[in-house]
PAZAPA-4460 file (N, C-alpha, C; in steps of 0.05 Angstrom, whole numbers, plus 32768, in hexadecimal, padded with zeros to 4 digits):
% residues 172
    n_x    n_y    n_z   ca_x   ca_y   ca_z    c_x    c_y    c_z   seq   type   mol
   800C   7FE9   8003   8001   7FFE   8008   8008   801D   7FF7     1      X     A
   802A   8019   8012   8034   8035   800B   8042   8031   7FFA     2      X     A
   804D   8023   7FE9   8057   8022   7FD4   804D   802A   7FB0     3      X     A
   802F   8020   7FB5   8018   8030   7FA8   8023   8051   7FAB     4      X     A
   801B   8057   7FC7   8012   8072   7FC9   803B   8092   7FC7     5      X     A
   8046   807A   7FCB   806A   8086   7FC5   8068   8080   7FA5     6      X     A
   8063   8069   7F98   8061   8071   7F7A   8048   807B   7F69     7      X     A
   8039   8085   7F7A   8020   809B   7F6D   802B   80BC   7F7A     8      X     A
   803A   80B5   7F85   803B   80D4   7F99   8062   80DF   7F8A     9      X     A
   806A   80C6   7F80   8086   80D2   7F66   8077   80D8   7F57    10      X     A
   8064   80C6   7F4A   805E   80CA   7F2B   804D   80EA   7F2F    11      X     A
   804A   80F2   7F32   8039   810E   7F41   8047   811D   7F42    12      X     A
   805D   811A   7F48   807B   8126   7F43   807D   8129   7F29    13      X     A
   807C   8119   7F1B   8094   811D   7F01   807B   8120   7EFA    14      X     A
   8067   811F   7EF6   8052   8131   7EDE   8045   814F   7EE7    15      X     A
   805C   8156   7F07   8053   8172   7F10   8072   817B   7EFC    16      X     A
   8081   8175   7F03   80A0   817A   7EEF   8097   817F   7ED3    17      X     A
   808B   8168   7EC1   8087   816B   7EA9   807E   8180   7E95    18      X     A
   8068   817C   7EAD   8052   819D   7EA4   8056   81BA   7EAA    19      X     A
   8074   81B9   7EBE   807D   81D1   7EC3   8095   81D5   7EB0    20      X     A
   80A2   81C3   7EA8   80AE   81C7   7E93   80AD   81C0   7E7A    21      X     A
   808D   81BB   7E6C   8084   81B9   7E4A   8084   81D4   7E50    22      X     A
   806D   81EC   7E6B   805E   81FB   7E67   8082   8212   7E64    23      X     A
   809C   8215   7E73   80AF   8226   7E6E   80B3   821D   7E51    24      X     A
   80BE   820B   7E45   80CB   81FC   7E27   80B9   8209   7E16    25      X     A
   80A2   820D   7E1C   808F   820C   7E07   808E   8223   7DF9    26      X     A
   8091   8235   7E09   8092   825B   7E0B   8099   8264   7DF1    27      X     A
   8090   8267   7DDC   8095   8275   7DCA   80A7   8289   7DBD    28      X     A
   80BE   8281   7DC1   80C8   829E   7DCC   80C6   82BA   7DA1    29      X     A
   80C1   82AE   7D93   80BA   82B8   7D7B   80A7   82D2   7D7F    30      X     A
   808D   82C6   7D87   8073   82D2   7D89   807B   82E2   7D9C    31      X     A
   808E   82EF   7DB2   808F   82F6   7DBF   808E   8319   7DBA    32      X     A
   80A9   8317   7DA4   80AE   8330   7D98   80AF   8335   7D83    33      X     A
   809A   8336   7D7D   8097   8338   7D4D   809C   8361   7D55    34      X     A
   80A3   8358   7D35   80A4   8378   7D33   8098   838C   7D37    35      X     A
   8081   8387   7D29   8067   8396   7D29   8061   83A2   7D43    36      X     A
   8062   838C   7D54   805A   838D   7D79   8060   83AB   7D79    37      X     A
   8070   83BD   7D81   807F   83D8   7D85   8063   83E6   7D72    38      X     A
   805A   83E0   7D51   8046   83FB   7D52   802A   83F9   7D5A    39      X     A
   8020   83E8   7D6D   8010   83DE   7D75   8009   83E1   7DA0    40      X     A
   802D   83E2   7DA5   8029   83E0   7DBD   801E   83FF   7DCB    41      X     A
   801A   8403   7DDA   8010   8411   7DE7   8006   8414   7E07    42      X     A
   8022   8415   7E22   8012   840C   7E3C   8004   8413   7E3E    43      X     A
   7FFF   842E   7E3E   7FDF   8444   7E48   7FC2   842D   7E46    44      X     A
   7FB6   8420   7E39   7FAB   8413   7E35   7FAA   8403   7E4F    45      X     A
   7FB8   83F5   7E5E   7FB0   83E5   7E75   7FBB   83F5   7E93    46      X     A
   7FA7   8406   7E92   7FA5   8423   7E9E   7F7F   8417   7EA8    47      X     A
   7F75   840F   7E95   7F59   8402   7E92   7F5A   83EE   7EAE    48      X     A
   7F6D   83E4   7EB9   7F69   83C5   7ECB   7F68   83E1   7EEB    49      X     A
   7F70   83F6   7EED   7F5E   8404   7F02   7F51   8413   7F0A    50      X     A
   7F3B   840A   7EEE   7F23   8416   7EED   7F0E   83F6   7F02    51      X     A
   7F17   83E9   7EEA   7F10   83C1   7EF1   7F15   83B2   7F06    52      X     A
   7F25   83BB   7F15   7F2A   83BD   7F2D   7F1A   83CD   7F45    53      X     A
   7F11   83DE   7F3D   7F04   83F2   7F4E   7EE8   83EB   7F4B    54      X     A
   7EDB   83DF   7F68   7EBD   83E3   7F66   7EAF   83F7   7F6C    55      X     A
   7EBE   840F   7F6A   7EA8   842E   7F6A   7E91   842B   7F5C    56      X     A
   7E9A   8420   7F3C   7E84   841D   7F22   7E72   840D   7F32    57      X     A
   7E75   83F4   7F3A   7E5D   83EF   7F50   7E51   83FC   7F62    58      X     A
   7E53   83F7   7F75   7E4B   840C   7F86   7E48   8420   7F79    59      X     A
   7E3F   8438   7F5A   7E34   8449   7F66   7E18   8435   7F4B    60      X     A
   7E24   8420   7F3E   7E0A   8406   7F32   7DF5   83FE   7F4B    61      X     A
   7DFC   8406   7F5E   7DE0   83F0   7F71   7DD0   8406   7F71    62      X     A
   7DD7   8420   7F6C   7DBE   8438   7F72   7DAD   842F   7F59    63      X     A
   7DB2   842E   7F50   7DA9   842B   7F33   7D8A   841F   7F34    64      X     A
   7D74   8425   7F2D   7D64   8414   7F22   7D62   8403   7F11    65      X     A
   7D55   83E5   7F1C   7D65   83D0   7F01   7D72   83C4   7F04    66      X     A
   7D8E   83CB   7F1B   7D9E   83BA   7F21   7DA6   83AA   7F3F    67      X     A
   7DA0   838F   7F3F   7D9C   8378   7F4B   7DB4   8365   7F45    68      X     A
   7DA8   835A   7F68   7DD0   8346   7F66   7DD1   833E   7F52    69      X     A
   7DC9   8330   7F44   7DCA   831C   7F2C   7DDA   832E   7F1D    70      X     A
   7DCD   8345   7F12   7DD8   8359   7EFC   7DF1   8365   7F0A    71      X     A
   7E02   8365   7F2B   7E16   8373   7F2B   7E28   835D   7F32    72      X     A
   7E11   833F   7F2E   7E2F   832A   7F34   7E3C   8324   7F14    73      X     A
   7E30   831B   7F08   7E29   8321   7EE0   7E37   8339   7EDB    74      X     A
   7E42   8354   7EF0   7E58   836F   7ED8   7E67   8367   7EE4    75      X     A
   7E65   8365   7F00   7E8D   8351   7F18   7E93   8345   7F01    76      X     A
   7E8E   8328   7EF7   7E8C   8313   7EE7   7EA4   831C   7EC3    77      X     A
   7E92   8337   7EC4   7E99   833D   7EA6   7EB1   8347   7EA7    78      X     A
   7EB1   8359   7EC3   7ECE   836C   7EC5   7EDE   8357   7ECC    79      X     A
   7EDC   834C   7ED3   7EF2   8331   7ED9   7EFA   8322   7EC1    80      X     A
   7EE9   8321   7EAF   7EEA   8314   7E9F   7EFB   8325   7E8E    81      X     A
   7F02   8345   7E8B   7F07   8352   7E7E   7F20   8354   7E84    82      X     A
   7F2C   835E   7EA1   7F37   835C   7EB7   7F5C   834B   7EAB    83      X     A
   7F4D   8332   7EAD   7F5B   830E   7EAA   7F65   831F   7E8C    84      X     A
   7F5A   832B   7E6B   7F55   832E   7E58   7F71   8341   7E5D    85      X     A
   7F6E   835A   7E6B   7F86   8366   7E5B   7F99   8362   7E7D    86      X     A
   7F96   8352   7E87   7FAD   8349   7E98   7FCE   8330   7E90    87      X     A
   7FB4   8321   7E72   7FC7   830C   7E64   7FCF   8323   7E52    88      X     A
   7FC6   833A   7E42   7FD9   8349   7E2E   7FEE   834D   7E3C    89      X     A
   7FE7   8355   7E59   7FF8   836F   7E65   800E   835A   7E69    90      X     A
   800E   833E   7E6B   8024   8332   7E7D   8034   8323   7E5C    91      X     A
   801F   8327   7E43   802E   8327   7E34   8043   8335   7E20    92      X     A
   8034   834F   7E2D   8042   8361   7E20   805F   8366   7E31    93      X     A
   8062   835E   7E4B   8072   8367   7E5E   808C   8359   7E54    94      X     A
   8083   8338   7E4E   8086   8330   7E46   8099   832F   7E26    95      X     A
   808E   8337   7E15   80A5   8340   7DFE   80B8   8360   7E08    96      X     A
   80A4   8364   7E0E   80C7   837C   7E21   80D9   8367   7E28    97      X     A
   80CD   835F   7E37   80E9   8351   7E4B   80F7   8342   7E33    98      X     A
   80F1   8336   7E2D   80F5   8321   7E0B   8119   8337   7DFB    99      X     A
   810B   834F   7DEE   8111   835C   7DED   812A   836C   7DF8   100      X     A
   8127   836A   7E17   8146   8374   7E28   8154   8361   7E2E   101      X     A
   8144   8345   7E2D   8158   832E   7E2A   8168   832D   7E11   102      X     A
   8164   832F   7E02   8173   8334   7DDD   8186   8348   7DE7   103      X     A
   817B   835D   7DEB   8192   8373   7DF7   81A8   8373   7E02   104      X     A
   819F   835F   7E17   81AD   8356   7E29   81C5   834E   7E17   105      X     A
   81BC   8326   7E10   81D1   831D   7E12   81D6   8329   7DF1   106      X     A
   81D4   833C   7DE2   81E2   8346   7DC6   81FF   8356   7DDB   107      X     A
   8204   8362   7DF0   820F   8367   7E03   8209   838B   7DFF   108      X     A
   81EF   839B   7DE9   81E8   83B4   7DEF   81E5   83BF   7E08   109      X     A
   81EB   83AE   7E23   81CF   83C5   7E37   81F1   83C1   7E4B   110      X     A
   81EC   83D6   7E62   81F8   83D6   7E75   81F5   83C9   7E87   111      X     A
   81FA   83BF   7EAA   81F9   83B2   7EB3   81DE   83B9   7EC6   112      X     A
   81D1   83DD   7ECB   81C7   83DE   7ED6   81AC   83D9   7EC8   113      X     A
   81A9   83DB   7EA7   819D   83CF   7E9D   8192   83BD   7E9F   114      X     A
   81A2   83A7   7E9B   81A2   838A   7EB0   8191   8381   7EC2   115      X     A
   819E   8389   7EE1   818F   838E   7EFC   8170   8397   7EF4   116      X     A
   816C   83B4   7EEA   814D   83BD   7EE3   813D   83A9   7EDC   117      X     A
   8146   8392   7EC6   8139   8382   7EB3   812F   836C   7ECE   118      X     A
   8145   8360   7ED8   813A   8352   7EEF   8132   8352   7F02   119      X     A
   8128   8367   7F07   811E   8378   7F2A   8108   8383   7F12   120      X     A
   8106   838B   7EFC   80E3   8385   7EFA   80CB   8374   7EF7   121      X     A
   80DF   8367   7EEC   80E0   833F   7EE3   80CC   833A   7EF7   122      X     A
   80D6   8341   7F0D   80D0   832E   7F2C   80C3   8345   7F38   123      X     A
   80BD   835F   7F35   80A2   836F   7F40   808F   8364   7F2B   124      X     A
   8096   8365   7F11   8077   8361   7F08   8069   8352   7F08   125      X     A
   8075   8332   7F0A   8073   8317   7F15   8064   831D   7F27   126      X     A
   8070   8321   7F37   8069   8323   7F60   804B   8336   7F5B   127      X     A
   804E   8343   7F4C   8029   835A   7F54   8020   8348   7F39   128      X     A
   8024   833F   7F21   8017   8340   7F16   8008   8318   7F1C   129      X     A
   800A   8313   7F2A   7FF9   82F3   7F3B   7FEA   82FD   7F4F   130      X     A
   8000   831D   7F63   7FE6   8321   7F77   7FCE   832E   7F6C   131      X     A
   7FC8   833F   7F51   7FBF   8343   7F4A   7FA7   8339   7F36   132      X     A
   7FAC   831E   7F34   7F9E   8305   7F29   7F90   82F8   7F40   133      X     A
   7FA1   82F7   7F54   7F97   82EA   7F6D   7F82   8302   7F77   134      X     A
   7F84   8314   7F78   7F6F   8330   7F83   7F51   8323   7F76   135      X     A
   7F55   8327   7F5B   7F41   832C   7F4A   7F39   8304   7F4E   136      X     A
   7F3E   82FF   7F56   7F37   82E3   7F5B   7F23   82DE   7F6B   137      X     A
   7F3E   82EA   7F83   7F1E   82E6   7FA3   7F0A   8302   7F9F   138      X     A
   7F14   830F   7F93   7EF8   8330   7F8D   7EDD   831D   7F75   139      X     A
   7EEA   8307   7F70   7ED1   82FD   7F5C   7EC0   82EF   7F71   140      X     A
   7EC2   82E3   7F7D   7EC1   82D5   7F9F   7EAF   82EF   7FAB   141      X     A
   7EBD   82FE   7FA9   7EB0   8316   7FC4   7EC4   8321   7FD8   142      X     A
   7EE3   830D   7FD1   7EEF   8311   7FE6   7F07   8325   7FED   143      X     A
   7F0B   8342   7FF1   7F1D   8359   7FED   7F1C   836D   7FDA   144      X     A
   7F2A   836A   7FE0   7F2C   838B   7FC5   7F4A   8383   7FA8   145      X     A
   7F41   838B   7F9B   7F56   8394   7F7D   7F5B   83A7   7F89   146      X     A
   7F7C   83AB   7F76   7F87   83C3   7F82   7FA4   83C7   7F62   147      X     A
   7F93   83C3   7F4D   7FA6   83C2   7F2C   7FC4   83DA   7F30   148      X     A
   7FB9   83E9   7F3F   7FD0   8405   7F38   7FEA   8404   7F42   149      X     A
   7FF4   83F3   7F4D   800E   83E2   7F56   801D   83D8   7F3E   150      X     A
   800C   83CA   7F2C   8011   83B5   7F1C   8012   83D3   7F08   151      X     A
   7FF9   83DB   7EFF   7FFD   83E8   7EEE   8015   83FE   7EEC   152      X     A
   8022   8403   7F02   802F   8419   7F03   8055   8410   7EFA   153      X     A
   8054   83F6   7F0C   806A   83E1   7F05   8072   83DF   7EDF   154      X     A
   8055   83E0   7ED7   805E   83D4   7EBC   805D   83ED   7EB1   155      X     A
   8058   8404   7EB7   8056   8429   7EAC   8079   8423   7EA7   156      X     A
   8083   841C   7ECB   8096   8422   7ECA   80BA   840E   7EB7   157      X     A
   80AC   8404   7EB8   80C1   83ED   7EA3   80BF   83F9   7E82   158      X     A
   80A2   8401   7E83   80AA   840A   7E62   80B7   8425   7E6A   159      X     A
   80B8   8431   7E7A   80C6   8453   7E79   80E5   8447   7E75   160      X     A
   80E8   8432   7E84   810A   841F   7E87   810F   8420   7E6A   161      X     A
   80FB   8405   7E69   8104   83FF   7E3D   80F9   840B   7E31   162      X     A
   8105   841E   7E31   8108   843A   7E1E   811F   8439   7E0E   163      X     A
   8139   842D   7E11   814B   8424   7E01   813E   840C   7DF0   164      X     A
   812E   83F6   7DF2   812B   83E0   7DE3   8110   83E7   7DCD   165      X     A
   80FF   8403   7DCD   80F5   83FF   7DBB   80FF   841A   7DA5   166      X     A
   8112   8426   7DAC   8121   8431   7D98   8134   8418   7D83   167      X     A
   8148   840A   7D9F   8140   83F0   7D7F   8137   83DC   7D7F   168      X     A
   812C   83E2   7D83   8110   83CA   7D76   810A   83D9   7D5D   169      X     A
   810F   83F4   7D59   8101   840C   7D4A   811E   8406   7D30   170      X     A
   8132   8403   7D35   8141   840A   7D2C   8143   83EB   7D1D   171      X     A
   8137   83D7   7D23   813C   83B6   7D16   8128   83B0   7CFB   172      X     A
***
């Protein structure tokens, strides 16, 4: 009985490692940085996340005639769906910027400060991104509030620091 349990546990661990590896190895780098991406890139589109995270609109809507608990729940669900789409796009844009930064580092076109900023920005963005995702999930259950302002600020700060990436991408 113990042997079956140990083998099952080992199989679960191996499956988890294989899944993690496939997700890490499966990132398609050529999709991350496209030449036309810079033409459409606008970091200001993510400021809407702070509005989607705010519950002020729902508080105001409660006072309107015809708004009931079911409608409020549907509005909240749609806002969460929209926020999830914005978060997904924000992460994709960040990964594109970060990939372009790593390419510049590998080419030797950056300073030590830029490399350090790149690593710090990735850690900060990742932490804040997952934090906001968790906050949205909990808010959908009616627990807690969402504060996306720090995430949007961290993204904007990284875009400002990554200005040399924009120039390098335009020249390429």
